[in-house]
N, C-alpha and C positions, 0 to 999 in steps of 0.2 A: 770310486771318481778317479779318476787319473792330473787333473785339473783341478783347484777351488780357484774362486777370487774373491780377497778381502774388504771392506770396506763399505758393502749396502749398509744404506741409514744416516753414513757421515758420520762416526764416530771413527778415533782412531788416537794413536801415540805420535803423528806428526803433520805439518811442523808443531817446535815445541822449546817453549824457551825451560829454562831450567825452576822459575817458577812458579808457570804456568801448568806442571805435572801434574799437583793434585789433585786439580780446577781437573785438568782430561781425564784421571784417574777414577774421581767421582760421578763423572760422568762416566766412562765404561762402565762404574760401579753401576748405574743406577738405569742404564738402556739395556745394555747385555748382561747384569746379574752375575758378575765375575767381582766377589768378594777382593773388597782393598787389600787386606792382607798379601794374595795371589800377584797383587801387579807388584806395591811394593816389592814383594821377597823376590820377583822374577823376571822385571825390567830392571836392560841393563842401563840402559841411556847412554848409551853412547853413539848417541847422535841428536842435533838439533834440529837442522832443515831434510825435507822430504827427501831431495837426491841420498843423502846422510845416508837418513833409515832405511830407503831400500840396501843399500851396502851393505847395510846391518843383518838386514834378512837375508840377503844374499850370503851372506857371510855363512847360514846357519845348516848343520847340513836335515837334509830331509827325503825323503822316498817320491813324495809325486812333489809337484808343482805347483806355486803358487803367480798369481799376478794380484794389485794390491790397485785400488781407488783411490784419488788423493780423497781427507775427509773433510766435508765444510766447515765443522764444528772446531778440529784443531787448525782450520787454517779462518778462519773468521777468527776466535783468540790470538794467533800470531800478529793477524793484520791490525787489529782493533785494540789488544790488551783486554781493561776492564771492559772497555766498550760493548764490546765482540761477545762479551757473555756476558752481559746485560743485554741482550739484544735490542742493543740503539740504533738505528737505523746508518744503515751506511751513507755516507759523503762521497763526492766524490777521490777525494784521498785516501780516502778504505775501498774505496774498487779494483783504484791502480792497484794498491799493496795489493791486492785480493789475485787479480791479473796474473799480476807479476809470480805471486807465488802457486799455484794451481799450475800455468803453463813453466815453469823452472820446472814443476812436479812429472810434469805431463814428456816433459824434453828427455828425463832423468830415465821414464822406464813407467808412471804414474799408466791404466789403463785407461786410465777415464777420470771421471768424478764422480762423488757419492753423494750426498744430502738429506733429510729428513723433515718434511711439513706435519706429521701425528705428531698431538698432545701426549698419547702411550707413553712416549721416549723422553721420560725423566733423568734428570741428575738423582742419586742417592742423596740427596739436600730433598726433591722434590720440586724441587725448576727443571725449570723448563729448558733443555738444549740449545744450546747458539744458537745454529740455525732457523730454529725453528719461529715463524711466522716472519720472515725475511723478506721485503719487497721482492716485484718480480724485476724488477727489474740487475740485483743484485744477482738472480738465476741467472738469469738471461748475459751475466758480466762476466762468470764463471762459462757458460757454454762456448761464451767467445773464445773462452780462455783457455780452455781443450784444442777448438779447434786452433787456437793460434799459435798453441804449442808443440803439433802435428798429429792431430786426431786423438779420437779414444770414445770411450762410451760414456755418457751421465745417466745415472738413475737417479732417484728421488720415492722417497714415501712417504706420498700424499694423506691429508687427510678421503679416509673414503667415502665420508659421510654418516661417520662415526659423531664428529661434532655438526653435523648441519648443513654440509655446504654441499651446493648441486654437483651434480656430475661435468657438466658447465663449465665451472669456477674450478674445480678440482682437474679437471684436462686442459684446462687454459695454463697450467702450468707448467706443464709438457710440453702441447704447442709451442711457447715461449722461448722454450728451450731447445726447440729442432728449428724455428725460423730462426732465430738465434746465430745459430753456426750450419745448420745444416750436416748437425751428426746425428745418431742413431740413438736413441732415449729409452732406455728400459723403467718400468714404475714399477710398483707392491699395489698388486688387484684381486681381493680378497670378498668372498663374500661376508658381507657383512651381518650380523644377526639381525641388525633393525632392519636394515634396510635390504633384504636381502635383490635386490632390481638393480640394485645400483653398480652392481657390475657390470649389466650386460649394456646399460644405460651408457659406462666407460669402453668397453667395445666397440661402442658403436662408430663411438668420437672419432678410437681410435680406426678403425676400419674406412672411418670417410675420409680423415688426415691421412693417411698412410693413402690412399688413390691420386689423392692431386700431385701427389709427388710430392719430395723433399726427402728430410733429413726422418727417414720411420721410426714411429712410436709401437716398443714392445713391451705391454705384458707380462709381468713378472705373477707368478702363479704356485701356488705350493698346491703340491694334486694331494693332499688327502685334509684333513680338520685342522688349522690352523690351531691345536691341542697344548694350551698349558696344561703343564701333570701337577697334581697333586697328591700331595704324602708325607708321610709321618720324620722323612728324612729327609724333605726337600724345604726348598725356601716355603712355599706355602702350601699351607693348608682350611677348608672352611674355617680352620676351629682357632687357630695363631691369633687372631685378635680378638679371642677370646680372655677374661683376667685368668679363670679360671687355667686355661690349658695351658698361658704364659706363666702360669705360677707352680706349671710341670718342666716346662718344655728345654729347661737344660738339665734335666737326667739323662741319661744315656737310654740306648730306643728299649730296649730291655725294660728296664728298670719302668720310664713312660707308659706305656704298655700296659706293665701292669697294673698304676695307678689308674688309669683309662680305662680299664676296666673292671676297677672297682666300684658298684651303683649309685655311689651318692659320686661320685666323680661325673661318672657319664651323666648323670642328671641334671648339676653345675652346669658341666662344659655345651652341653646341648638346651638348654633355659635362655645361654647366658645368646647378646647382639654383643657381636663383634665392636672393636675401638675401629676409629678412622683407620686408615690406608694410607701412606706416604704414597705410595708407587701406586697409579691406576691398575698395570698388570695382577700387583700379588691382592687386591681387590674385587678379583673375578671369579674368585672359588665358590663365588654360594651360589653359580648360576644354575640349576638344582638341575632345569628342563635339558639344559645342554651337557649334564655330568655323568659320566659311565667308567661305570668301572675296566679296566686296561686288559687286564689279563696275562695269559703268556698262555700259546703264543695271541700277538697285543690283538685289537681287533680295532680297526680306526672308521670303519663305516657300520660302525652299531646302528643295530634299534630300534627307533623313537623310545617304545616300548618299554627299553631295558635302561629308560637314563633315571635318574637319581628320582627326579621328581615323579613318572611315572612307577617308580616300583611301588613311592611312597601314598601315592593315591592307591594302587591295587590294594597293599594291605590294611590302609587306614592307618597312619603311620606320618611325622613330619617327617621334612627332607633331612633335618638333620639327622632326623635316627639312622636314618639308613646310610648317610655319609659318614654318620662313627666307625657301625657297625662295618661297611668295607674299608675302611682304614684300617684298624686290629685285621685282619684276615692278614694271612702269608708272616702271622707274628708282627705287624706293623708295618713289614716295606709292601703290600699291596699297594698300586696306583693307580690314581682316576683322572683322567682323560673328559678335562674341561673345554671341549669345543665353541673358543670364544671366536672364529670363526670360521668361512668356510660349510657351516654344516647346520646350516638357516631351515633348511626342510625335509631334514634326518634322511639325504641321503647325497653319495657325492654325482649323481647320472649330470648333474647341470654341468660336473667338468669338461666332459668328453666336447662342449660349445669351443673349450679354452684350449685343452690337448689338442682339437683338428684345422683349431686356428692357425692358418702360417706366418702370422707375425707376433702369436702368444709365444712364452717362452718357460718351462718350471723352473722352476729355482727356487730362492731360499731360505735351502735350509741351513740352516742355524748350525754347523760345527762345538764354533770358538765360541759359541755365547750362549746366555740363559742356562749358565749351568746346572741349577737346581730351579728350573722350571720346565726347559722346552729338550727335545732327547732331539732335531729333526734331520742330522746329517743320514737318519737310513733312508731317506726315500727311494733312490735309486732301486734300492733293492725291494723299498716296498711298490713301488711301482711294477717290477718286472713279474713279481708276485701278484697282489693282488689285483693291480690294474690290467699283465698282459698273459694271466694264467688262471685263476684261482674265484675272481670277481662272475657275480649270478647275473646273466642279461648281459649289456653292450658295455666291451669291453676292449682295449688295443689289443692290434697285434703287435705279438715277437720286432716285427720291422718296426713298429710305429713310436713302441715305446722305444727301442734303443735310442735310435730319431731324435727324439724329442731329449735327449741326458746326451747326445754326443754330436752331431755337426749340426743342429738348430740352435743352443748355448755358444756353441765355439762363433759361429760364424756372428751372434747378435753382440762378443764381445769382442769381435774383429781378430778370433787368433784362426785364420787360416791355413794356419800350417796344421789342425788336429781336427779328432773331429771323420775325418772320413778313412778306412782302412784299405789304403791303395799305395802303389809307387812313390815315391817321393813325400808323405809325409810322416810325420809322425810318428813313431814306431811305438803309441801307448791303445795297449791292449787288455782286455776284457777277456778270459775267458770259462763261462760259469756254465755251471749240471742245473740247466732252467727248472728241472720237475726234483730236481730236486735243493731247490735251493729253499733257506727259511731263514724267520727274523726275530726275533726270543724281546723281549721284552728288555728297556729299559732299566738301569743297576747304577745304584753309586758307587763310582768308583775315588777314592784319596789320592790321588795321584801327580795335582798340584803343587807348586808351589808353595812351602808354606807349609804341606798337608791340604790343601783344597781341596772340597770334596766335585764330583761333576757327575753327571751322567751319562750313561756310554750306553753305547745299547749294537750288541753281536749278531753278527749275520754268519749264515755257512751255506755251501753249495758254488763259492767261488777258490776257483781252478786252478788261476794260473793268475796275477794280476802283472801288467809289464809297462814300466816306464821309460823311456828314452832307448829301446829294445835291452831292458834289463829287468830280470823280476823278481818284484820286491812281496810276491807275497803266493806261497802257494800251499794248494790243497786249507786255504783262510787260516795260514800263519802267517808273520809275517817274515820274510829271510834277511833280514839284519839290510839289505843294500838299500842305499842310500842316490839314489840317481837326479831326485827331482832339483830341476831348478828353477829361479826367481826369471820368471817371463814378466820380462823390458819392452813397454808398449807394443800396441797393431803386431802381431805375422802374419806374411803374406800366405797365401795358398803358393806351396810350391810350380816351379815351371816342369815340367815333364815331358822330352821329350821321345816319342819313339823311337826307337829303330829300327831302320828297314831291312 
């Protein structure tokens, strides 16, 4: 990718008063699994307002372009203080303050506004994020603020049915934001394991709304299972809350693996029930039916017969024993894929309906978030290899795959100057060897501030990546060039005049 957009889910670091920095950090730590020490060491805080934050982002060297959505939670806390953090209802003065902050951010260059309504997004202390369960008028107010600031895209992560809301109630939020502003809205759409057809109802509501005219609504989906990774080096694994595992969790990996291979330790850990998890995401690593060995090269569309639950049934063992043994493979560096969404029926075939709908857009590739749980920024390579080359049965053409990751998302985000290879457009180009492309298993690297660790996933087959006409990657290796820029606001398509 040559352009990324930050701010999905409405969490971020601006606007922010000095006294609210700890709150925004524990929000980011809980929602995005970024260790507090990494933020304490890495954030320079030479900003308070959102325009000042954009200036700070612009001042840093980078190889690709970056755009930013103004985050709902940060705006709410800045406008309302502790009341905003505690999710008190916004009064008329609060709404005006938030309107002014959002409009100011858009005028300064924000691409739009992001928010979340899911109960899965929690602060590190277990509390809901500030934007959770806000009133519909507050969302409409934010939408009008983006419009009044010059326009942009509106993003929201709704409750997708996991906690009982109907598709109609869920879609009503996007409808309210669209009708209040006339602007495009993009929302997260996933296949929830417990409600596998909820997404299709949402898609039908979206299609009906878009057919009626007005601000278009665009479901944003991830092109493989929404998968949390579990491992002994990662934030979570099926035994992380078991008392006997916690007793050895502090040990270096090699020592911990040696202890776990002792029969008496294995018996204790496997037999114990885990304690309560503070965060919902880390509590989901015991979904045996949805748990698979990831492997290398990684398999993101596994056979349901290869799940931990299916293996346990075949072998006459309990799932805990299977998962325990899989974690010890590769000297304790093996990874398990827990398909927490997008894989309810053991296949990705249904996603072709999303991919071929003209208003759906591929996205949600967490790259700077969920450092020890998720590694999803590799999805462009996955789309090119799995969906447009290796998948058995129905799949995308290469042309469909490229369009899905270039002009389609650029159009949704209002970036009309890129995503098309044509005269006058921005010279952002990827040249790749399609037949020779490969995606490798994620691995842990320790290169964050304060020695923080993160998941990284390598790929090969990229001959050249060009940004603004400069080569930033050659034969899979960075060149050290940094032509990337901050994208300030929506960008119009170029006017190309033909020469007679």
